C-alpha positions in Angstrom: 0.0 0.0 0.0 1.5 3.3 -1.1 1.0 6.5 0.9 2.2 8.6 -2.0 -0.7 10.8 -3.2 1.1 11.9 -6.3 1.2 15.5 -5.2 4.4 17.3 -4.3 4.5 18.1 -0.7 6.0 21.3 0.5 7.9 21.3 3.7 6.2 22.6 6.8 7.7 25.6 8.5 10.9 24.7 10.3 11.5 21.7 8.1 13.9 21.2 5.1 13.9 18.7 2.3 16.6 16.0 2.2 17.3 13.0 0.0 17.9 12.8 -3.7 16.4 9.5 -4.7 13.2 10.9 -6.0 11.4 10.6 -2.7 10.9 13.5 -0.4 12.2 13.3 3.2 12.0 16.1 5.6 14.3 16.9 8.5 13.5 19.2 11.3 15.6 22.4 11.6 15.4 22.5 15.4 18.4 22.6 17.6 18.8 19.8 20.0 18.8 22.1 23.0 15.5 23.6 21.9 14.0 20.1 21.7 15.3 19.2 25.1 13.7 22.4 26.6 10.3 21.4 25.2 10.3 18.3 27.4 9.1 19.2 30.9 10.5 16.3 32.7 11.8 12.7 32.2 12.6 10.0 34.8 13.9 6.5 34.5 13.2 3.8 37.1 15.6 0.9 36.4 13.9 -1.4 38.9 10.6 -1.0 37.1 12.4 -0.6 33.7 10.0 2.3 33.0 10.6 5.8 31.5 8.1 8.6 32.4 7.8 11.7 30.3 5.9 14.6 31.9 4.7 16.6 28.9 2.3 19.1 30.3 0.7 20.6 33.4 -2.6 19.6 34.9 -4.3 17.1 37.0 -4.2 13.5 35.8 -7.8 12.2 35.8 -7.5 9.1 33.5 -5.1 6.7 32.0 -5.1 4.8 28.7 -2.8 1.9 27.9 -1.5 1.4 24.4 0.9 -1.6 24.3 4.0 -0.6 26.3 2.7 3.0 26.7 0.4 4.3 29.4 -0.9 7.8 28.7 -1.9 10.1 31.6 -4.8 12.3 30.6 -6.3 15.5 32.0 -10.0 16.3 32.3 -10.1 17.3 28.6 -8.5 14.0 27.6 -5.2 15.7 26.6 -1.9 13.9 27.3 -0.1 15.1 30.4 2.4 12.4 30.6 3.5 9.1 29.1 5.0 6.1 30.8 7.0 3.6 28.7 7.1 0.1 30.1 9.9 -2.4 29.3 12.1 0.5 28.3 15.2 -1.6 27.7 13.3 -3.7 25.2 11.3 -1.0 23.3 13.5 2.1 23.3 16.7 2.6 21.4 19.7 3.5 23.6 19.8 7.2 24.5 19.7 9.9 27.1 16.7 8.3 28.8 19.1 5.8 30.4 20.7 8.7 32.3 17.5 10.4 33.3 16.8 11.5 36.8 15.5 8.7 39.0 11.9 9.1 40.3 11.9 11.0 43.7 15.3 12.6 43.1 15.9 16.2 42.1 19.3 15.6 40.6 20.4 13.6 37.5 21.2 9.9 37.7 24.7 8.9 38.5 
């Protein structure tokens, strides 16, 4: 099944075209530090093998499970946080492994 509509897509603001094989690929023109600041908080619990991403503010009133993801939702059903279970299995190696441990204010050692 092809997702190509036959129309040339123009890049969205903040994105540039890359690739020269006839297909269009877009890469975000966002600095890594800007992306990191967009994330409110991230913790990693090695005993539970779970990563938690706090993405917004608000009271958590519901949860939805989607495979290894548990989404915390506010009263308007917007995602406030995401817990990723079996992190070692489902996530590629990255900075999440050095994230702050739950209940600690400083970074992991």
